SEVEXKE-825072 format. One record per residue (C-alpha): chain; x, y, z; residue number from 1; residue in one letter. Coordinates in Angstrom, 1 decimal, padded with zeros to 4 digits. Each point is the difference from the previous one (the first is absolute). Example, Ala and Ser with C-alpha at 12.3 -4.5 7.8 and 13.67 -1.06 7.14 Angstrom:
! residues 2
[pt "A",[012.3,-004.5,007.8],1,"A"];
[pt "A",[001.4,003.4,-000.7],2,"S"];
***
This chain:
! residues 238
[pt "A",[000.1,000.0,-000.1],1,"M"];
[pt "A",[001.3,003.4,-000.7],2,"S"];
[pt "A",[001.0,002.3,002.8],3,"T"];
[pt "A",[-000.9,003.1,-002.1],4,"I"];
[pt "A",[-003.5,001.1,000.2],5,"S"];
[pt "A",[-001.5,003.1,-002.2],6,"S"];
[pt "A",[-002.9,002.6,000.8],7,"L"];
[pt "A",[-003.0,-001.3,-002.0],8,"R"];
[pt "A",[-002.3,002.9,-001.6],9,"P"];
[pt "A",[-002.4,001.6,002.4],10,"D"];
[pt "A",[-003.7,-000.9,-000.8],11,"P"];
[pt "A",[-002.2,002.9,-000.8],12,"A"];
[pt "A",[-002.6,001.2,002.2],13,"L"];
[pt "A",[-003.7,-000.2,-000.7],14,"S"];
[pt "A",[000.0,003.4,-001.7],15,"D"];
[pt "A",[003.0,-001.0,-002.2],16,"G"];
[pt "A",[002.5,001.9,001.7],17,"T"];
[pt "A",[003.1,-001.5,001.5],18,"S"];
[pt "A",[000.6,000.2,003.6],19,"S"];
[pt "A",[003.3,000.9,001.4],20,"P"];
[pt "A",[-000.4,-002.7,002.8],21,"F"];
[pt "A",[-000.5,-003.2,-002.5],22,"G"];
[pt "A",[-003.7,-000.7,000.1],23,"G"];
[pt "A",[-002.7,-001.0,002.5],24,"Q"];
[pt "A",[001.2,-002.2,002.8],25,"I"];
[pt "A",[-002.6,-003.3,000.1],26,"V"];
[pt "A",[002.0,-002.7,001.8],27,"K"];
[pt "A",[000.5,-000.6,003.8],28,"E"];
[pt "A",[002.6,001.7,002.0],29,"S"];
[pt "A",[-001.4,003.3,-000.9],30,"V"];
[pt "A",[002.0,002.2,002.4],31,"G"];
[pt "A",[003.3,-001.6,-001.3],32,"Q"];
[pt "A",[-000.9,000.4,-003.5],33,"Q"];
[pt "A",[-000.9,003.5,000.3],34,"A"];
[pt "A",[003.2,000.6,001.7],35,"Y"];
[pt "A",[001.8,-001.9,-002.8],36,"G"];
[pt "A",[-001.8,001.9,-002.7],37,"A"];
[pt "A",[000.7,003.5,001.5],38,"I"];
[pt "A",[003.4,-001.1,000.4],39,"R"];
[pt "A",[000.6,-001.3,-003.4],40,"N"];
[pt "A",[-001.4,003.3,-001.5],41,"S"];
[pt "A",[003.0,002.0,001.7],42,"L"];
[pt "A",[002.5,-002.3,-001.4],43,"M"];
[pt "A",[-002.0,000.2,-003.5],44,"R"];
[pt "A",[000.4,003.7,-000.1],45,"S"];
[pt "A",[-003.6,000.2,-000.3],46,"R"];
[pt "A",[-000.4,002.3,002.7],47,"L"];
[pt "A",[001.5,003.5,-000.1],48,"K"];
[pt "A",[001.7,002.0,002.7],49,"P"];
[pt "A",[-002.2,002.1,001.7],50,"G"];
[pt "A",[-003.0,-001.9,-001.0],51,"Q"];
[pt "A",[-002.8,-000.4,002.9],52,"K"];
[pt "A",[-001.3,-003.1,001.0],53,"L"];
[pt "A",[-003.5,000.0,001.2],54,"V"];
[pt "A",[-001.2,-003.1,001.5],55,"A"];
[pt "A",[-003.4,-000.1,-001.1],56,"R"];
[pt "A",[001.1,000.7,-003.7],57,"Q"];
[pt "A",[002.6,-002.9,000.2],58,"V"];
[pt "A",[-002.3,-002.5,001.4],59,"A"];
[pt "A",[-002.6,000.8,-002.8],60,"D"];
[pt "A",[002.8,-000.5,-002.7],61,"E"];
[pt "A",[000.9,-003.4,001.5],62,"L"];
[pt "A",[-003.7,-001.0,000.7],63,"G"];
[pt "A",[000.3,-000.5,003.8],64,"I"];
[pt "A",[-000.9,001.7,003.1],65,"S"];
[pt "A",[001.9,003.0,001.7],66,"V"];
[pt "A",[001.5,-001.7,002.8],67,"T"];
[pt "A",[002.5,-002.3,-001.5],68,"P"];
[pt "A",[001.0,002.9,-002.4],69,"V"];
[pt "A",[000.5,002.4,003.0],70,"R"];
[pt "A",[002.3,-002.5,002.0],71,"E"];
[pt "A",[001.7,-000.6,-003.0],72,"S"];
[pt "A",[000.5,003.6,-000.6],73,"L"];
[pt "A",[001.1,000.3,003.7],74,"L"];
[pt "A",[002.4,-003.0,-000.2],75,"R"];
[pt "A",[001.8,001.6,-003.1],76,"L"];
[pt "A",[000.2,003.4,002.1],77,"V"];
[pt "A",[001.8,-002.0,002.8],78,"S"];
[pt "A",[002.5,-001.5,-002.7],79,"E"];
[pt "A",[000.9,003.7,-001.4],80,"H"];
[pt "A",[-001.7,-000.7,-003.3],81,"A"];
[pt "A",[-002.9,002.4,000.4],82,"L"];
[pt "A",[-000.2,002.9,002.1],83,"T"];
[pt "A",[-002.7,002.1,001.9],84,"L"];
[pt "A",[-000.5,003.7,-000.5],85,"D"];
[pt "A",[-001.1,002.5,002.6],86,"E"];
[pt "A",[-003.5,-001.1,-000.5],87,"R"];
[pt "A",[000.4,-003.7,000.4],88,"G"];
[pt "A",[-000.2,-000.9,-003.6],89,"T"];
[pt "A",[002.0,-002.4,-001.3],90,"V"];
[pt "A",[002.7,001.3,-002.8],91,"V"];
[pt "A",[002.2,-001.5,-002.5],92,"V"];
[pt "A",[003.5,001.5,001.3],93,"P"];
[pt "A",[001.9,002.5,-001.8],94,"V"];
[pt "A",[003.6,-001.0,000.1],95,"L"];
[pt "A",[002.7,002.6,000.3],96,"S"];
[pt "A",[003.0,-000.3,-002.2],97,"L"];
[pt "A",[002.1,-001.2,002.8],98,"E"];
[pt "A",[-002.1,-002.8,000.9],99,"Q"];
[pt "A",[-000.4,-000.9,-003.6],100,"C"];
[pt "A",[003.9,-000.2,-000.2],101,"I"];
[pt "A",[-000.1,-001.9,003.3],102,"E"];
[pt "A",[-002.4,-002.5,-001.4],103,"I"];
[pt "A",[002.1,-000.7,-003.5],104,"R"];
[pt "A",[003.2,-000.2,002.1],105,"D"];
[pt "A",[-001.7,-002.8,001.9],106,"L"];
[pt "A",[-001.4,-001.5,-002.9],107,"R"];
[pt "A",[003.4,-000.1,-001.7],108,"M"];
[pt "A",[001.6,-001.9,003.0],109,"L"];
[pt "A",[-002.9,-002.3,000.6],110,"L"];
[pt "A",[-001.1,-000.8,-003.7],111,"E"];
[pt "A",[003.5,-000.2,-000.8],112,"G"];
[pt "A",[000.7,-002.8,002.4],113,"E"];
[pt "A",[-003.0,-001.5,-001.1],114,"G"];
[pt "A",[001.2,-000.3,-003.8],115,"A"];
[pt "A",[003.6,-001.2,001.5],116,"A"];
[pt "A",[-002.0,-002.7,001.9],117,"R"];
[pt "A",[-002.1,-000.7,-003.2],118,"A"];
[pt "A",[003.0,-000.7,-002.2],119,"A"];
[pt "A",[001.2,-002.9,002.3],120,"K"];
[pt "A",[-003.5,-001.7,-000.4],121,"L"];
[pt "A",[-001.5,001.1,-003.3],122,"V"];
[pt "A",[-000.9,-002.2,-002.7],123,"T"];
[pt "A",[-000.1,000.5,-003.9],124,"D"];
[pt "A",[-004.1,-000.2,000.4],125,"A"];
[pt "A",[000.1,002.5,002.7],126,"D"];
[pt "A",[002.2,002.5,-002.5],127,"I"];
[pt "A",[-002.4,-000.9,-002.9],128,"D"];
[pt "A",[-003.1,000.6,002.3],129,"E"];
[pt "A",[001.7,003.5,001.0],130,"L"];
[pt "A",[000.6,000.8,-003.7],131,"Q"];
[pt "A",[-003.5,-000.3,-000.8],132,"S"];
[pt "A",[-001.0,002.4,002.8],133,"V"];
[pt "A",[002.8,002.6,-001.4],134,"H"];
[pt "A",[-001.8,-000.5,-003.4],135,"N"];
[pt "A",[-003.2,001.0,001.2],136,"R"];
[pt "A",[001.5,002.7,001.8],137,"Y"];
[pt "A",[001.5,001.4,-003.0],138,"V"];
[pt "A",[-003.1,-000.3,-002.2],139,"E"];
[pt "A",[-002.2,001.7,002.5],140,"T"];
[pt "A",[002.1,002.8,000.4],141,"E"];
[pt "A",[000.4,000.3,-003.8],142,"T"];
[pt "A",[-003.6,000.2,-000.4],143,"E"];
[pt "A",[-000.2,002.6,002.7],144,"Q"];
[pt "A",[-001.8,-002.3,002.5],145,"N"];
[pt "A",[001.8,001.4,002.8],146,"F"];
[pt "A",[-001.9,-001.5,002.8],147,"S"];
[pt "A",[000.7,-003.5,-001.4],148,"A"];
[pt "A",[003.3,000.8,-000.4],149,"A"];
[pt "A",[000.6,001.0,003.5],150,"L"];
[pt "A",[-001.8,-003.4,001.0],151,"A"];
[pt "A",[002.3,-002.0,-002.1],152,"E"];
[pt "A",[003.1,001.7,001.1],153,"N"];
[pt "A",[-001.0,-000.9,003.5],154,"E"];
[pt "A",[-000.7,-004.0,-001.3],155,"N"];
[pt "A",[003.7,000.4,-001.0],156,"F"];
[pt "A",[001.3,001.3,003.0],157,"H"];
[pt "A",[-001.9,-002.3,002.4],158,"F"];
[pt "A",[000.6,-003.0,-002.5],159,"G"];
[pt "A",[003.7,000.2,000.6],160,"V"];
[pt "A",[-000.6,000.7,003.7],161,"C"];
[pt "A",[-001.8,-003.3,000.2],162,"R"];
[pt "A",[002.8,-001.8,-001.5],163,"L"];
[pt "A",[002.1,000.7,002.8],164,"A"];
[pt "A",[-002.2,-002.1,002.0],165,"R"];
[pt "A",[000.4,002.4,003.1],166,"S"];
[pt "A",[-003.5,000.6,001.6],167,"P"];
[pt "A",[001.3,002.4,002.5],168,"A"];
[pt "A",[001.9,001.9,-002.7],169,"L"];
[pt "A",[-003.0,000.0,-002.2],170,"F"];
[pt "A",[-002.1,001.4,002.6],171,"G"];
[pt "A",[002.0,003.1,000.7],172,"V"];
[pt "A",[000.2,000.5,-003.6],173,"V"];
[pt "A",[-003.9,000.0,-000.4],174,"E"];
[pt "A",[-000.2,002.6,002.8],175,"N"];
[pt "A",[002.4,002.2,-001.7],176,"L"];
[pt "A",[-002.3,-000.4,-003.2],177,"W"];
[pt "A",[-003.2,000.5,002.0],178,"M"];
[pt "A",[001.8,003.3,001.2],179,"Q"];
[pt "A",[001.2,001.3,-003.3],180,"F"];
[pt "A",[-002.6,-001.5,-002.4],181,"G"];
[pt "A",[-002.4,003.1,-000.1],182,"P"];
[pt "A",[003.1,002.3,-000.6],183,"T"];
[pt "A",[000.9,-002.2,-002.9],184,"L"];
[pt "A",[-003.3,001.2,-001.7],185,"S"];
[pt "A",[002.1,003.2,-001.1],186,"Y"];
[pt "A",[002.5,-002.0,-002.0],187,"L"];
[pt "A",[-001.6,000.6,-003.3],188,"Y"];
[pt "A",[-001.4,003.4,000.7],189,"D"];
[pt "A",[002.9,001.6,-002.4],190,"S"];
[pt "A",[001.2,-000.8,-003.3],191,"Q"];
[pt "A",[003.1,-001.8,001.2],192,"S"];
[pt "A",[000.1,-003.9,000.2],193,"R"];
[pt "A",[002.1,-002.3,002.1],194,"P"];
[pt "A",[003.4,-001.2,-001.8],195,"F"];
[pt "A",[-001.3,001.7,-003.3],196,"H"];
[pt "A",[002.8,-000.3,-002.6],197,"G"];
[pt "A",[002.0,-002.7,001.9],198,"Q"];
[pt "A",[-000.2,-003.6,001.1],199,"K"];
[pt "A",[-002.8,-000.4,002.7],200,"H"];
[pt "A",[000.8,-000.9,003.8],201,"G"];
[pt "A",[-002.1,-003.4,-000.6],202,"H"];
[pt "A",[001.9,-000.9,-002.8],203,"V"];
[pt "A",[003.5,000.2,002.0],204,"R"];
[pt "A",[-001.7,-001.8,003.0],205,"I"];
[pt "A",[-001.0,-002.9,-001.9],206,"M"];
[pt "A",[003.5,000.0,-001.8],207,"E"];
[pt "A",[001.5,-000.3,003.6],208,"A"];
[pt "A",[-002.5,-002.7,001.0],209,"L"];
[pt "A",[000.8,-002.0,-003.2],210,"R"];
[pt "A",[003.7,000.1,001.0],211,"K"];
[pt "A",[-000.9,-001.0,003.6],212,"R"];
[pt "A",[002.1,003.0,001.2],213,"D"];
[pt "A",[-001.2,001.2,003.3],214,"P"];
[pt "A",[002.1,003.2,000.2],215,"E"];
[pt "A",[-000.7,000.8,-003.4],216,"L"];
[pt "A",[-003.7,-000.5,000.5],217,"A"];
[pt "A",[000.3,002.1,003.1],218,"R"];
[pt "A",[001.5,003.0,-001.9],219,"K"];
[pt "A",[-002.5,-000.4,-002.9],220,"A"];
[pt "A",[-003.4,000.2,002.3],221,"M"];
[pt "A",[001.7,003.1,001.9],222,"S"];
[pt "A",[000.8,001.6,-003.4],223,"Q"];
[pt "A",[-003.4,-000.6,-001.3],224,"D"];
[pt "A",[-001.8,001.4,003.3],225,"I"];
[pt "A",[002.4,003.1,-000.2],226,"L"];
[pt "A",[-000.2,000.8,-003.6],227,"I"];
[pt "A",[-003.8,-000.9,-000.2],228,"G"];
[pt "A",[-000.8,002.2,002.8],229,"G"];
[pt "A",[002.0,003.0,-001.1],230,"K"];
[pt "A",[-002.6,001.6,-002.3],231,"T"];
[pt "A",[-002.3,-000.4,003.1],232,"L"];
[pt "A",[002.4,001.9,002.6],233,"L"];
[pt "A",[000.6,002.7,-002.3],234,"E"];
[pt "A",[-003.8,000.6,-000.1],235,"K"];
[pt "A",[-000.5,000.0,003.6],236,"L"];
[pt "A",[003.1,002.7,000.0],237,"K"];
[pt "A",[-001.9,002.5,-001.7],238,"T"];
***
């Protein structure tokens, strides 16, 4: 069974529009599913910095009662993924430039370590699947379907991290993406594209994995995060 998983297309709401939380919840463990839906929406960059999350509105989109949504929102506040404004309304945080740089640097360290560990364990089939994810990323970015491109970029990074087979490391990386995901929604606000005119960082990572070279994989992942986020950080400086 593959260790890489991808995000699936989100089902539409009854009025034909797309929900940022991935559709309505119909199974058991409603509270945990509500938490997961909101958490994933943060990592997917489907929620924007400064966006207010009203429990009733979120519950309506998920098709559940308010109580599990309210509990999930407060849980995410306690995890510093969301915040409360002066009126007690839950808000997606607006990160400062310094906070973004700190998260970027931690990602470089942790995802770099994940790539190095993956290089020791990866199979050719694993790399082929990463290539498929990257191909979808390139296709969706070329089509200017930027929400899908951001999702496929996440699939690639999480795919590499899963191949490290280190649940503790993966959990910390997930938490960093949960905090930084909304800010990534700014990535395609300008005309600039990550790695325009040069070999993409994903390609360098896969080349290092095919060589089974841990240190080369570590360097390639770190450079991918550094170069890929350069345009984003420059935007935050303005």
